[in-house]
VOPAGU-2260 file (C-alpha; in pm, 1 decimal, decimal comma):
REM VOPAGU-2260
SITE   aa  ch    i         X         Y         Z
SITE  UNK   A    0   -1857,1   -1601,1   -3163,8
SITE  UNK   A    1   -1695,5   -1596,3   -2820,5
SITE  UNK   A    2   -1349,3   -1650,9   -2971,0
SITE  UNK   A    3   -1392,4   -1356,8   -3205,5
SITE  UNK   A    4   -1512,7   -1125,5   -2928,8
SITE  UNK   A    5   -1209,3   -1209,9   -2715,7
SITE  UNK   A    6    -964,2   -1069,1   -2970,4
SITE  UNK   A    7   -1031,7    -697,4   -2911,6
SITE  UNK   A    8   -1043,3    -755,0   -2536,6
SITE  UNK   A    9    -701,8    -918,9   -2534,9
SITE  UNK   A   10    -573,5    -645,5   -2763,6
SITE  UNK   A   11    -698,3    -380,3   -2524,8
SITE  UNK   A   12    -538,8    -552,1   -2226,6
SITE  UNK   A   13    -210,3    -584,7   -2408,9
SITE  UNK   A   14    -226,3    -217,0   -2507,8
SITE  UNK   A   15    -259,0    -116,0   -2146,1
SITE  UNK   A   16       4,9    -366,9   -2039,3
SITE  UNK   A   17    -227,1    -590,3   -1839,7
SITE  UNK   A   18    -296,8    -958,7   -1884,2
SITE  UNK   A   19    -457,8   -1228,6   -1671,7
SITE  UNK   A   20    -302,0   -1401,5   -1369,3
SITE  UNK   A   21     -95,4   -1098,5   -1267,7
SITE  UNK   A   22     136,4   -1122,0   -1569,1
SITE  UNK   A   23     226,5    -797,8   -1742,9
SITE  UNK   A   24     404,5    -824,2   -2079,7
SITE  UNK   A   25     754,4    -667,6   -2088,1
SITE  UNK   A   26     764,1    -600,2   -1712,6
SITE  UNK   A   27     951,1    -825,2   -1472,0
SITE  UNK   A   28    1048,6    -847,4   -1106,5
SITE  UNK   A   29    1417,5    -773,9   -1039,1
SITE  UNK   A   30    1446,6    -639,2   -1392,7
SITE  UNK   A   31    1790,1    -485,3   -1334,6
SITE  UNK   A   32    1935,3    -778,5   -1138,3
SITE  UNK   A   33    2197,0    -849,0   -1403,3
SITE  UNK   A   34    2227,2    -517,3   -1588,7
SITE  UNK   A   35    2247,0    -289,0   -1280,9
SITE  UNK   A   36    2216,2    -497,7    -965,9
SITE  UNK   A   37    2231,9    -202,6    -725,2
SITE  UNK   A   38    1981,3      15,7    -911,6
SITE  UNK   A   39    1685,4     -29,5    -675,3
SITE  UNK   A   40    1891,4      19,3    -360,3
SITE  UNK   A   41    2063,3     329,0    -500,1
SITE  UNK   A   42    1727,9     479,7    -600,0
SITE  UNK   A   43    1580,1     398,2    -259,1
SITE  UNK   A   44    1871,6     555,7     -74,3
SITE  UNK   A   45    1858,9     867,5    -290,3
SITE  UNK   A   46    1482,8     908,8    -255,7
SITE  UNK   A   47    1505,6     861,2     120,9
SITE  UNK   A   48    1781,7    1121,6     151,0
SITE  UNK   A   49    1587,0    1373,1     -59,3
SITE  UNK   A   50    1267,4    1319,0     141,3
SITE  UNK   A   51    1462,7    1376,6     460,7
SITE  UNK   A   52    1508,7    1730,9     329,0
SITE  UNK   A   53    1140,6    1776,7     236,8
SITE  UNK   A   54     898,9    1497,2     322,2
SITE  UNK   A   55     615,1    1669,5     134,6
SITE  UNK   A   56     774,5    1559,8    -189,7
SITE  UNK   A   57     683,9    1200,9    -100,5
SITE  UNK   A   58     315,6    1259,7    -173,8
SITE  UNK   A   59     417,8    1432,7    -496,6
SITE  UNK   A   60     615,0    1130,1    -612,9
SITE  UNK   A   61     318,2     897,6    -555,7
SITE  UNK   A   62      95,6    1138,8    -744,1
SITE  UNK   A   63     357,0    1169,6   -1019,4
SITE  UNK   A   64     320,7     806,2   -1122,6
SITE  UNK   A   65     -55,3     850,0   -1156,7
SITE  UNK   A   66     -19,8    1171,6   -1358,1
SITE  UNK   A   67     245,4    1017,0   -1579,8
SITE  UNK   A   68      66,0     691,0   -1654,1
SITE  UNK   A   69    -269,7     851,9   -1734,4
SITE  UNK   A   70    -143,2    1060,3   -2025,7
SITE  UNK   A   71     100,6     882,4   -2258,6
SITE  UNK   A   72     119,4     570,3   -2046,2
SITE  UNK   A   73     391,9     503,7   -1787,3
SITE  UNK   A   74     671,5     650,7   -1999,6
SITE  UNK   A   75     810,0     943,6   -1795,7
SITE  UNK   A   76     658,1    1197,7   -2034,8
SITE  UNK   A   77     566,9    1399,3   -1723,9
SITE  UNK   A   78     938,9    1467,2   -1669,6
SITE  UNK   A   79    1016,6    1627,0   -2006,3
SITE  UNK   A   80    1085,1    2000,5   -2010,9
SITE  UNK   A   81     938,3    2232,2   -2273,5
SITE  UNK   A   82     702,8    2529,5   -2310,5
SITE  UNK   A   83     402,2    2304,2   -2378,7
SITE  UNK   A   84     512,4    1989,4   -2193,5
SITE  UNK   A   85     285,7    1798,8   -1954,5
SITE  UNK   A   86     441,2    1951,4   -1644,4
SITE  UNK   A   87     329,1    2299,5   -1760,8
SITE  UNK   A   88     -39,9    2201,1   -1761,4
SITE  UNK   A   89    -262,5    2357,4   -1497,1
SITE  UNK   A   90    -351,8    2011,2   -1366,5
SITE  UNK   A   91      19,8    1961,0   -1286,3
SITE  UNK   A   92      79,5    2310,5   -1146,0
SITE  UNK   A   93     145,3    2190,6    -790,3
SITE  UNK   A   94     312,5    1859,2    -872,9
SITE  UNK   A   95     627,3    1798,8    -667,0
SITE  UNK   A   96     919,5    1559,9    -683,8
SITE  UNK   A   97    1098,7    1644,7   -1008,0
SITE  UNK   A   98    1425,2    1725,3    -830,6
SITE  UNK   A   99    1407,8    1393,1    -645,7
SITE  UNK   A  100    1380,0    1205,1    -975,8
SITE  UNK   A  101    1674,9    1405,0   -1110,7
SITE  UNK   A  102    1884,1    1305,9    -808,3
SITE  UNK   A  103    1788,2     939,3    -839,9
SITE  UNK   A  104    1866,4     940,0   -1212,9
SITE  UNK   A  105    2206,9    1096,8   -1152,9
SITE  UNK   A  106    2282,9     835,3    -888,9
SITE  UNK   A  107    2203,8     536,8   -1114,3
SITE  UNK   A  108    2373,0     693,2   -1415,7
SITE  UNK   A  109    2689,7     713,7   -1206,8
SITE  UNK   A  110    2696,8     334,9   -1163,2
SITE  UNK   A  111    2515,0     209,8   -1475,7
SITE  UNK   A  112    2506,9     467,6   -1756,7
SITE  UNK   A  113    2215,8     439,4   -1997,5
SITE  UNK   A  114    2054,8     137,4   -1833,1
SITE  UNK   A  115    1769,9     242,0   -1598,4
SITE  UNK   A  116    1477,2     422,6   -1759,8
SITE  UNK   A  117    1323,2     734,4   -1611,9
SITE  UNK   A  118     982,4     564,2   -1629,5
SITE  UNK   A  119    1107,4     286,0   -1401,9
SITE  UNK   A  120    1261,4     539,4   -1164,8
SITE  UNK   A  121     919,8     704,1   -1123,9
SITE  UNK   A  122     771,4     365,0   -1031,5
SITE  UNK   A  123    1048,3     285,1    -782,4
SITE  UNK   A  124    1030,0     634,3    -631,4
SITE  UNK   A  125     651,8     607,9    -580,7
SITE  UNK   A  126     699,9     280,8    -391,8
SITE  UNK   A  127     992,5     413,9    -188,1
SITE  UNK   A  128     799,0     730,5     -99,6
SITE  UNK   A  129     503,2     527,2      22,9
SITE  UNK   A  130     733,4     326,6     249,3
SITE  UNK   A  131     902,5     645,4     372,8
SITE  UNK   A  132     557,1     776,9     468,1
SITE  UNK   A  133     496,6     455,9     669,2
SITE  UNK   A  134     281,5     293,8     402,7
SITE  UNK   A  135     298,9     -46,9     239,9
SITE  UNK   A  136     570,6    -181,4      11,3
SITE  UNK   A  137     551,7    -390,6    -304,3
SITE  UNK   A  138     775,5    -542,8    -569,2
SITE  UNK   A  139     812,0    -294,8    -854,7
SITE  UNK   A  140     839,2    -455,9   -1194,6
SITE  UNK   A  141    1084,1    -295,0   -1436,5
SITE  UNK   A  142    1121,4    -277,3   -1812,1
SITE  UNK   A  143     945,5      45,3   -1913,6
SITE  UNK   A  144    1091,4     257,4   -2191,5
SITE  UNK   A  145    1089,4     636,1   -2192,9
SITE  UNK   A  146     860,8     823,2   -2430,5
SITE  UNK   A  147     949,8    1117,2   -2652,4
SITE  UNK   A  148     615,3    1302,7   -2658,5
SITE  UNK   A  149     487,9    1535,4   -2385,1
SITE  UNK   A  150     187,8    1763,5   -2428,6
SITE  UNK   A  151      18,1    1994,2   -2179,4
SITE  UNK   A  152    -304,3    1964,6   -2378,0
SITE  UNK   A  153    -293,5    1585,2   -2346,3
SITE  UNK   A  154    -243,6    1616,6   -1970,7
SITE  UNK   A  155    -545,7    1844,3   -1936,4
SITE  UNK   A  156    -754,6    1608,0   -2149,5
SITE  UNK   A  157    -659,0    1285,7   -1971,2
SITE  UNK   A  158    -599,6    1353,0   -1601,2
SITE  UNK   A  159    -934,0    1351,0   -1414,8
SITE  UNK   A  160    -999,5    1689,8   -1250,1
SITE  UNK   A  161   -1121,1    1726,2    -890,5
SITE  UNK   A  162   -1470,9    1807,7   -1017,3
SITE  UNK   A  163   -1525,3    1456,5   -1157,2
SITE  UNK   A  164   -1794,1    1236,7   -1007,0
SITE  UNK   A  165   -1795,7     858,2    -988,7
SITE  UNK   A  166   -1923,8     779,7   -1338,7
SITE  UNK   A  167   -1652,5     994,9   -1495,2
SITE  UNK   A  168   -1386,2     850,8   -1266,5
SITE  UNK   A  169   -1482,6     491,5   -1340,3
SITE  UNK   A  170   -1479,6     562,2   -1714,4
SITE  UNK   A  171   -1133,9     719,4   -1694,5
SITE  UNK   A  172    -988,8     421,8   -1509,7
SITE  UNK   A  173   -1163,7     152,8   -1714,3
SITE  UNK   A  174   -1029,6     312,2   -2032,9
SITE  UNK   A  175    -683,6     238,8   -1893,8
SITE  UNK   A  176    -755,0    -120,0   -1793,9
SITE  UNK   A  177    -815,7     -40,8   -1427,1
SITE  UNK   A  178   -1125,7    -126,2   -1223,6
SITE  UNK   A  179   -1360,9      85,0   -1014,4
SITE  UNK   A  180   -1223,6     -90,5    -705,4
SITE  UNK   A  181    -867,6       3,9    -800,1
SITE  UNK   A  182    -981,7     361,2    -858,2
SITE  UNK   A  183   -1112,3     384,0    -500,7
SITE  UNK   A  184    -801,3     214,3    -361,8
SITE  UNK   A  185    -566,3     450,8    -545,0
SITE  UNK   A  186    -771,3     748,4    -425,9
SITE  UNK   A  187    -658,5     643,4     -79,6
SITE  UNK   A  188    -317,9     795,7    -155,5
SITE  UNK   A  189    -490,1    1128,1     -86,2
SITE  UNK   A  190    -431,3    1039,4     278,2
SITE  UNK   A  191     -94,8    1216,6     236,0
SITE  UNK   A  192    -212,3    1463,3     -26,5
SITE  UNK   A  193    -290,9    1832,7     -18,2
SITE  UNK   A  194    -523,2    2049,4    -221,6
SITE  UNK   A  195    -523,7    2418,1    -304,2
SITE  UNK   A  196    -787,3    2687,0    -269,9
SITE  UNK   A  197    -835,2    2746,6    -641,8
SITE  UNK   A  198    -953,8    2385,9    -677,7
SITE  UNK   A  199   -1218,5    2400,6    -404,0
SITE  UNK   A  200   -1368,1    2751,5    -410,4
SITE  UNK   A  201   -1639,4    2633,6    -648,2
SITE  UNK   A  202   -1763,8    2396,7    -374,4
SITE  UNK   A  203   -1756,6    2669,2    -111,6
SITE  UNK   A  204   -1904,8    2968,2    -293,1
SITE  UNK   A  205   -2188,9    2984,4    -548,4
SITE  UNK   A  206   -2202,9    2606,1    -578,2
SITE  UNK   A  207   -2522,2    2606,3    -785,0
SITE  UNK   A  208   -2851,4    2791,0    -825,1
SITE  UNK   A  209   -2992,8    2623,6    -514,7
SITE  UNK   A  210   -2700,7    2603,9    -272,2
SITE  UNK   A  211   -2432,7    2864,0    -209,5
SITE  UNK   A  212   -2210,1    2594,9     -54,9
SITE  UNK   A  213   -2200,3    2229,3    -159,3
SITE  UNK   A  214   -2448,3    2069,2      86,4
SITE  UNK   A  215   -2251,8    1742,8      88,7
SITE  UNK   A  216   -1968,4    1908,6     286,5
SITE  UNK   A  217   -1984,1    1883,8     664,8
SITE  UNK   A  218   -2093,1    2238,4     772,7
SITE  UNK   A  219   -1818,3    2282,0    1030,3
SITE  UNK   A  220   -1557,3    2162,5     783,0
SITE  UNK   A  221   -1696,8    2398,5     518,6
SITE  UNK   A  222   -1652,3    2694,5     752,2
SITE  UNK   A  223   -1295,4    2585,7     823,9
SITE  UNK   A  224   -1222,3    2569,6     452,1
SITE  UNK   A  225   -1375,9    2913,2     398,3
SITE  UNK   A  226   -1146,5    3052,4     665,9
SITE  UNK   A  227    -848,9    2899,8     484,7
SITE  UNK   A  228    -975,2    3007,4     141,9
SITE  UNK   A  229   -1161,5    3341,9     151,1
SITE  UNK   A  230   -1384,5    3383,8    -152,3
SITE  UNK   A  231   -1209,2    3677,0    -319,4
SITE  UNK   A  232    -868,6    3686,4    -153,1
SITE  UNK   A  233    -756,1    3325,2    -134,6
SITE  UNK   A  234    -390,1    3235,4    -173,6
SITE  UNK   A  235    -325,8    2967,8    -435,9
SITE  UNK   A  236     -10,3    2854,9    -253,4
SITE  UNK   A  237    -194,9    2757,1      66,2
SITE  UNK   A  238    -198,0    2379,4     112,3
SITE  UNK   A  239    -505,9    2211,9     258,8
SITE  UNK   A  240    -469,0    1857,0     385,9
SITE  UNK   A  241    -697,1    1607,7     212,7
SITE  UNK   A  242    -704,5    1383,8     520,1
SITE  UNK   A  243    -797,5    1602,4     814,9
SITE  UNK   A  244    -795,7    1313,3    1063,8
SITE  UNK   A  245    -434,8    1194,6    1022,5
SITE  UNK   A  246    -274,9    1453,8     791,7
SITE  UNK   A  247      56,9    1355,9     639,9
SITE  UNK   A  248      35,7     992,5     754,3
SITE  UNK   A  249      -5,9     711,9     502,4
SITE  UNK   A  250    -298,5     520,2     647,3
SITE  UNK   A  251    -667,1     449,6     587,5
SITE  UNK   A  252    -778,5     774,5     753,4
SITE  UNK   A  253    -876,9     923,0     417,2
SITE  UNK   A  254   -1172,4     686,3     395,4
SITE  UNK   A  255   -1290,1     788,9     741,4
SITE  UNK   A  256   -1290,0    1152,8     627,5
SITE  UNK   A  257   -1526,9    1061,2     345,2
SITE  UNK   A  258   -1765,5     893,0     587,4
SITE  UNK   A  259   -1763,4    1217,0     788,4
SITE  UNK   A  260   -1842,0    1427,2     477,8
SITE  UNK   A  261   -1496,6    1586,1     486,6
SITE  UNK   A  262   -1374,6    1491,2     140,2
SITE  UNK   A  263   -1187,9    1791,9       2,5
SITE  UNK   A  264   -1286,0    1755,8    -362,2
SITE  UNK   A  265   -1605,1    1646,6    -536,2
SITE  UNK   A  266   -1404,3    1353,2    -673,4
SITE  UNK   A  267   -1329,5    1247,7    -315,0
SITE  UNK   A  268   -1667,1    1287,0    -149,2
SITE  UNK   A  269   -1858,3    1133,3    -438,8
SITE  UNK   A  270   -1685,6     799,8    -365,8
SITE  UNK   A  271   -1888,1     772,0     -46,3
SITE  UNK   A  272   -2207,5     923,2    -182,3
SITE  UNK   A  273   -2232,8     690,9    -482,5
SITE  UNK   A  274   -2379,1     345,3    -414,0
SITE  UNK   A  275   -2135,6     187,0    -661,7
SITE  UNK   A  276   -1829,9     283,9    -455,8
SITE  UNK   A  277   -1961,5     341,4    -102,1
SITE  UNK   A  278   -1905,6     -20,2       4,1
SITE  UNK   A  279   -1546,8      -0,4    -123,5
SITE  UNK   A  280   -1482,7     307,5      89,9
SITE  UNK   A  281   -1624,4     129,3     393,1
SITE  UNK   A  282   -1414,2    -183,1     329,5
SITE  UNK   A  283   -1094,4      17,3     289,9
SITE  UNK   A  284   -1128,9     175,1     632,4
SITE  UNK   A  285    -959,8    -145,4     745,3
SITE  UNK   A  286    -592,5     -44,6     766,6
SITE  UNK   A  287    -441,9    -381,5     674,5
SITE  UNK   A  288    -678,3    -427,9     380,7
SITE  UNK   A  289    -607,3     -82,6     244,7
SITE  UNK   A  290    -230,7    -125,9     256,5
SITE  UNK   A  291    -248,9    -466,4      90,3
SITE  UNK   A  292    -484,8    -346,8    -181,6
SITE  UNK   A  293    -290,1     -26,6    -239,4
SITE  UNK   A  294      23,3    -225,3    -318,1
SITE  UNK   A  295    -169,2    -436,1    -571,9
SITE  UNK   A  296    -331,2    -131,4    -729,9
SITE  UNK   A  297       0,6      49,5    -769,2
SITE  UNK   A  298     145,1    -252,6    -947,3
SITE  UNK   A  299    -152,5    -243,4   -1184,2
SITE  UNK   A  300    -120,0     133,4   -1236,9
SITE  UNK   A  301     244,1      82,3   -1330,5
SITE  UNK   A  302     142,7    -128,9   -1630,6
SITE  UNK   A  303     -74,8     131,1   -1804,5
SITE  UNK   A  304      39,9     207,1   -2157,5
SITE  UNK   A  305     387,8      59,5   -2106,4
SITE  UNK   A  306     611,6     110,3   -2409,7
SITE  UNK   A  307     816,4    -184,9   -2531,4
SITE  UNK   A  308    1002,4      34,2   -2780,2
SITE  UNK   A  309    1161,6     363,0   -2688,9
SITE  UNK   A  310    1468,7     502,4   -2527,6
SITE  UNK   A  311    1637,3     516,6   -2191,0
SITE  UNK   A  312    1695,0     888,2   -2140,9
SITE  UNK   A  313    2029,4     993,2   -1998,9
SITE  UNK   A  314    1863,7    1308,7   -1864,7
SITE  UNK   A  315    1501,9    1261,3   -1762,9
SITE  UNK   A  316    1413,9    1616,7   -1864,0
SITE  UNK   A  317    1513,9    1588,8   -2230,8
SITE  UNK   A  318    1483,8    1336,8   -2512,5
SITE  UNK   A  319    1811,3    1176,8   -2615,2
SITE  UNK   A  320    1966,4    1339,2   -2921,2
């Protein structure tokens, strides 16, 4: 009985690219050591140079891996152009970093044409951006293939919106072979993130039939947000830091903001309000623990839905002809 029940579990783990003891099928450390030995260093140098021009793109590149992996798996489908491609979805409206990926791809194509996949470049760029923002580093495993399908509808259906609460968030992550703990850890990347007024006005105005403003928001913080995002005249381009204690710095400050009831989105604040995740938030206030766990969680995220068959695009924005 137990042997039979293990079969679908193993199948599910293989589908999402995860297996026991930290081994992920098809992905390997130093994947390009023989085929393009300078790939990682060239990508790192290019990403660093691009972020020197606009450091805000660093947070976008970390977010990009999450948004890519949650839809068609980690296959760079987020990069494809097209009228109904993932990047056109409302949930991706403010996503940054596409030009950085283009620059990194051009740089590796110049030394090793047709070797390094766009999906792997996203993973390397997320790691390099975290380091550039003074966060932790980790060994990125390579070997992903690039997908050929990209759908805005799929992005809207699969990327958790900021209105999700803990049950919905846990379900979304578990469906992709990730744990509730990893979900909270990865949420910590919001320490360098920003939100926009159109995503938070529902918490500030006419929240429900009982409360005009979401009562879980610190009152002083709520008034600050209302000043930034007036009810009827808010500007959708205004950026609001998600970590008000140490904005723009990659650290554990995000978890302190939740303890102070200053989580920007429902999906943030609910992590502290829900008994299933509150202890995780409290544990991750420890800087060293957060950085160590974030590295592990990003490695796990990078295994979701990995394709063993596919192509290595020569231009990350279009499928090879």
